[in-house]
C-alpha positions as CSV (number, residue, x, y, z in Angstrom):
1,M,23.0,-5.2,5.9
2,S,20.0,-3.6,7.7
3,M,19.1,-0.1,7.9
4,P,20.5,1.9,10.6
5,L,18.3,2.4,13.7
6,L,19.2,6.2,13.7
7,H,17.8,6.3,9.7
8,K,14.8,4.3,10.7
9,L,13.7,6.8,13.6
10,C,14.2,9.6,11.3
11,L,11.9,7.9,8.9
12,S,9.7,7.4,11.5
13,A,9.8,11.1,12.7
14,A,9.1,12.3,9.0
15,L,6.4,10.2,8.7
16,L,5.0,11.7,12.4
17,L,5.8,14.9,10.8
18,A,3.9,14.5,7.2
19,L,0.7,13.4,9.3
20,S,1.0,16.4,11.5
21,A,1.4,18.3,8.6
22,C,-1.6,17.3,7.1
23,T,-4.0,17.6,10.0
24,T,-2.3,21.1,10.4
25,Q,-3.3,21.8,6.8
26,A,-6.8,20.4,7.2
27,Q,-7.3,23.0,10.3
28,E,-6.1,25.7,8.5
29,V,-8.8,25.0,5.5
30,I,-11.4,24.7,8.2
31,N,-10.2,27.8,9.6
32,S,-10.1,29.7,6.3
33,Q,-13.5,28.4,5.0
34,S,-15.3,29.0,8.2
35,Q,-14.4,32.9,8.1
36,I,-15.6,32.8,4.7
37,L,-18.9,31.1,5.6
38,Q,-19.3,33.7,8.7
39,N,-19.6,36.1,6.3
40,D,-21.5,34.1,3.3
41,P,-23.5,31.2,4.9
42,N,-24.7,30.0,1.6
43,N,-21.2,29.7,0.1
44,V,-21.2,26.4,-1.7
45,S,-17.3,26.1,-2.5
46,A,-16.7,27.1,1.1
47,L,-19.0,24.3,2.3
48,I,-17.4,21.8,0.0
49,E,-14.1,22.6,1.0
50,R,-14.6,22.9,4.5
51,G,-16.3,19.4,4.5
52,N,-13.5,17.9,2.6
53,A,-11.1,19.3,5.2
54,Y,-13.3,17.9,7.8
55,R,-13.0,14.3,6.1
56,S,-9.0,14.7,5.7
57,S,-8.9,15.4,9.5
58,G,-11.5,12.1,10.4
59,D,-14.5,14.3,11.1
60,L,-16.7,12.4,8.9
61,A,-20.0,13.7,10.7
62,R,-19.3,17.5,10.2
63,A,-17.7,16.3,6.6
64,L,-21.3,15.2,5.7
65,E,-23.1,18.2,7.4
66,D,-21.8,20.5,5.0
67,H,-21.9,18.5,2.3
68,N,-25.6,17.7,2.4
69,R,-25.9,21.5,2.9
70,A,-24.0,22.1,-0.3
71,V,-26.1,19.8,-2.2
72,S,-29.5,21.4,-0.5
73,L,-27.9,24.7,-2.0
74,A,-26.8,23.6,-5.2
75,P,-28.5,20.4,-6.3
76,E,-27.0,20.4,-9.9
77,S,-23.4,21.1,-8.6
78,G,-21.0,18.2,-9.4
79,R,-18.5,19.0,-7.1
80,A,-21.2,18.8,-4.2
81,H,-22.4,15.3,-4.9
82,L,-18.7,14.4,-5.4
83,A,-17.7,15.3,-1.8
84,R,-21.0,13.7,-0.4
85,G,-20.3,10.6,-2.4
86,E,-16.7,10.4,-0.8
87,D,-18.3,11.1,2.6
88,Y,-20.6,8.3,1.8
89,L,-18.0,5.8,0.6
90,R,-15.6,6.6,4.1
91,L,-19.0,5.9,5.9
92,N,-19.4,2.4,4.4
93,Q,-22.6,3.3,3.0
94,Y,-21.8,2.2,-0.5
95,E,-25.6,2.7,-2.0
96,N,-25.9,6.2,-1.1
97,A,-22.3,6.4,-2.4
98,L,-22.9,5.4,-5.7
99,A,-26.3,7.3,-5.9
100,D,-24.2,10.7,-5.4
101,L,-21.1,9.5,-8.0
102,D,-23.8,8.7,-10.8
103,R,-25.3,11.9,-10.0
104,A,-21.8,13.9,-9.8
105,L,-20.4,12.3,-13.0
106,Q,-23.6,12.8,-15.0
107,L,-23.6,16.4,-14.1
108,N,-19.7,16.6,-14.8
109,P,-18.5,13.9,-16.6
110,E,-14.9,15.2,-16.5
111,L,-14.6,14.7,-12.8
112,A,-11.9,12.6,-13.0
113,E,-11.9,11.6,-9.3
114,G,-15.4,10.5,-9.5
115,Y,-14.7,7.7,-11.5
116,A,-12.0,6.4,-9.1
117,L,-14.3,6.7,-6.3
118,R,-17.2,4.9,-8.2
119,G,-14.7,2.2,-9.5
120,E,-14.1,1.7,-5.5
121,T,-17.6,1.7,-4.6
122,R,-18.4,-0.5,-6.8
123,V,-16.1,-3.2,-6.2
124,R,-16.8,-2.7,-2.5
125,L,-20.4,-3.1,-3.4
126,Q,-19.1,-6.8,-5.0
127,Q,-21.4,-5.7,-8.3
128,N,-21.0,-4.7,-11.4
129,F,-17.3,-5.4,-11.9
130,E,-17.2,-4.4,-15.4
131,G,-18.4,-1.0,-14.6
132,A,-15.9,-0.9,-12.1
133,L,-13.0,-1.7,-14.4
134,S,-14.1,0.9,-16.9
135,D,-14.4,3.3,-14.3
136,L,-10.6,2.6,-12.5
137,E,-9.5,2.7,-16.3
138,R,-11.1,6.0,-16.8
139,A,-9.9,7.3,-14.0
140,I,-6.1,6.3,-14.5
141,N,-6.2,7.5,-18.0
142,A,-7.1,11.0,-16.5
143,G,-4.3,10.9,-14.2
144,Q,-5.8,9.1,-11.1
145,R,-2.4,6.9,-10.9
146,T,-2.8,6.1,-7.0
147,A,-1.9,3.0,-5.5
148,T,-5.8,2.9,-4.3
149,V,-6.9,3.1,-7.7
150,Y,-4.4,0.2,-8.8
151,N,-5.5,-1.9,-5.7
152,Y,-9.1,-1.4,-6.5
153,L,-8.4,-2.2,-10.3
154,G,-6.7,-5.3,-9.3
155,Q,-9.6,-6.3,-7.4
156,A,-12.1,-5.8,-10.3
157,R,-9.8,-7.4,-12.8
158,F,-9.6,-10.5,-10.4
159,R,-13.2,-10.8,-10.0
160,L,-13.2,-10.8,-14.1
161,N,-10.6,-13.6,-14.2
162,Q,-8.0,-11.5,-15.6
163,R,-5.4,-12.9,-13.5
164,E,-2.3,-11.8,-14.7
165,A,-3.6,-8.3,-15.3
166,A,-5.0,-8.2,-11.8
167,L,-1.3,-9.4,-10.7
168,Q,0.4,-6.4,-12.6
169,A,-2.3,-4.0,-11.1
170,F,-1.5,-4.9,-7.6
171,L,2.6,-5.0,-8.2
172,T,1.9,-1.2,-9.7
173,A,-0.1,-0.3,-6.6
174,A,2.9,-1.8,-4.6
175,E,5.2,0.3,-6.2
176,L,3.3,3.7,-6.1
177,D,3.0,3.1,-2.2
178,P,6.2,1.2,-1.2
179,E,6.2,1.4,2.5
180,S,2.6,-0.4,2.5
181,T,1.4,-3.6,2.1
182,T,-2.3,-3.2,1.6
183,A,-2.2,-4.0,-2.1
184,L,0.2,-7.2,-1.6
185,D,-2.2,-8.2,1.2
186,Q,-5.2,-7.9,-1.2
187,A,-3.7,-9.8,-3.6
188,I,-2.2,-12.7,-1.4
189,E,-5.6,-12.9,0.1
190,L,-7.3,-13.6,-3.5
191,G,-5.3,-16.1,-3.9
192,L,-2.7,-15.0,-6.4
193,S,0.5,-17.1,-6.2
194,D,3.5,-14.9,-7.3
195,A,6.9,-14.8,-5.8
196,Q,7.3,-11.3,-6.3
197,L,4.2,-10.7,-4.1
198,Y,5.8,-12.1,-1.2
199,I,9.3,-10.5,-2.3
200,L,7.8,-7.1,-1.8
201,R,5.8,-7.8,1.0
202,G,8.9,-9.4,2.7
203,R,10.7,-6.4,2.0
204,V,8.1,-4.0,3.9
205,R,8.1,-6.0,6.6
206,K,12.1,-6.2,6.9
207,N,12.4,-2.5,6.8
208,K,9.6,-2.1,9.5
209,R,12.0,-4.7,11.5
210,D,9.0,-7.2,11.1
211,Y,11.6,-10.0,10.8
212,T,9.6,-13.3,11.5
213,R,7.1,-12.4,9.1
214,A,9.8,-11.4,6.5
215,L,11.6,-14.5,6.7
216,S,8.0,-16.2,6.1
217,D,7.1,-14.0,3.0
218,L,10.7,-14.5,1.8
219,T,10.6,-18.3,2.3
220,Q,7.3,-18.6,0.6
221,A,8.7,-16.8,-2.4
222,L,11.3,-19.5,-3.1
223,R,9.0,-22.1,-2.4
224,I,7.1,-20.4,-5.5
225,D,10.3,-19.5,-7.5
226,P,13.8,-21.3,-6.0
227,Q,15.6,-19.4,-8.8
228,S,14.9,-16.1,-7.2
229,A,18.1,-14.3,-6.7
230,D,16.2,-11.2,-5.3
231,A,14.5,-13.5,-2.6
232,F,17.7,-15.3,-1.6
233,E,19.2,-11.5,-1.1
234,E,16.3,-10.1,0.7
235,R,16.3,-13.1,3.1
236,A,20.0,-12.9,3.6
237,D,19.2,-9.3,5.1
238,V,16.6,-10.7,7.5
239,Y,18.9,-13.8,8.3
240,Y,21.8,-11.4,9.2
241,A,19.6,-8.9,11.3
242,M,18.1,-12.0,13.4
243,G,21.6,-12.9,14.5
244,D,21.9,-15.7,12.0
245,C,25.4,-14.8,9.9
246,R,25.7,-18.6,8.1
247,R,22.3,-18.8,6.9
248,A,22.6,-15.3,5.6
249,E,26.0,-16.0,4.1
250,N,24.7,-19.3,2.3
251,D,21.7,-16.9,0.8
252,L,24.1,-14.4,-0.3
253,R,26.0,-17.2,-2.3
254,A,23.2,-18.9,-3.6
255,A,22.0,-15.3,-5.2
256,C,25.4,-14.9,-6.5
257,Q,25.4,-18.2,-8.3
258,L,21.8,-17.8,-9.6
259,K,23.2,-14.2,-11.2
260,G,25.8,-16.4,-12.9
261,N,28.7,-14.3,-11.0
262,R,32.1,-16.0,-10.6
263,L,33.9,-16.8,-7.1
264,C,30.5,-17.0,-5.3
265,E,32.1,-19.4,-2.8
266,A,34.4,-16.5,-1.7
267,V,31.3,-14.4,-0.7
268,S,31.9,-13.7,3.4
269,L,30.2,-12.0,5.8
270,N,33.1,-12.9,8.3
271,C,31.1,-15.2,10.6
272,N,33.7,-16.6,12.5
273,A,35.1,-13.2,13.5
274,T,32.3,-11.1,14.7
275,A,29.1,-12.1,15.5
276,S,26.2,-10.2,13.7
277,P,24.0,-7.7,15.4
278,S,20.5,-8.7,16.8
279,P,18.5,-5.4,16.8
280,T,17.0,-4.1,20.1
281,G,13.3,-4.3,19.8
282,S,12.9,-6.5,17.1
283,A,10.9,-10.0,17.0
284,S,12.5,-13.0,18.8
285,P,14.5,-14.9,16.1
286,V,12.7,-18.3,15.0
287,S,13.7,-21.6,15.9
288,S,15.3,-23.1,12.7
289,P,17.2,-26.3,11.7
290,T,20.8,-26.4,11.4
291,P,22.3,-23.9,8.9
292,T,23.4,-26.0,5.6
293,P,27.4,-25.4,5.2
294,A,29.0,-22.2,4.6
295,D,31.1,-23.3,1.6
296,T,28.2,-24.3,-0.3
297,A,25.2,-22.6,-1.8
298,T,22.8,-24.9,-1.1
299,V,18.9,-23.8,-2.0
300,D,17.5,-23.5,1.8
301,L,13.6,-23.1,1.7
302,S,13.0,-23.9,5.5
303,P,12.3,-21.0,7.3
């Protein structure tokens, strides 16, 4: 039912390798552009690229230093203003970011990333949500289809009272970044109540072995939509991983019935024959009421 531990370890190792590769690539860019700047200290393109690499590696101070120099050398460069605008955004200096991004797009209206960053900035400033919405939609139409862009699109739509459109944007963000709960957390924090939000967040938490919070999310999904077969199936996985075979079996039977299948009462995890595993390193199972009888498919909404 649950992902094998070895597979999870491999995924974790892959993530660490990817992060290491990103850091290595950033350092390679820094080294190569520094070499260029040794021979040509006023090379604006090299300053922009090295500053971007510094930002990617987390060194915002050096990024801003390079981009300040690039803007000073080439005040009419949209790319230089764009790069510095993103520095200011990551430094939470939103007014400075907005000024640079406005200038970047004035100089070069084709900078798709500029619309994405300006839309994000406007949302963070909590002002001009109409402008943020326009920017983010234009960015998406120009190919900036990232989880971050859809997350801020969802926030802008929500602030404009476009709740259904906001929900769809948050769900798209979650689809684009299925290992993250960022957009789902934001949607739920804003007060959007939709079973799919809780199902998706419960799934992410389950995959991260955060079983207690996964159980809470999936139970909330069933409070919102007691007819959700997906929520029952996901919760069955969680119960099984936590060692509660009977409840897992009941949830599987409920999902089976909701899908209109026959012989749902024959669904069995052989709970009497073997004890289901309790993963090492996982959260301790939460206390729960006595499970419903295994020969029923009772809708159980208690954690």
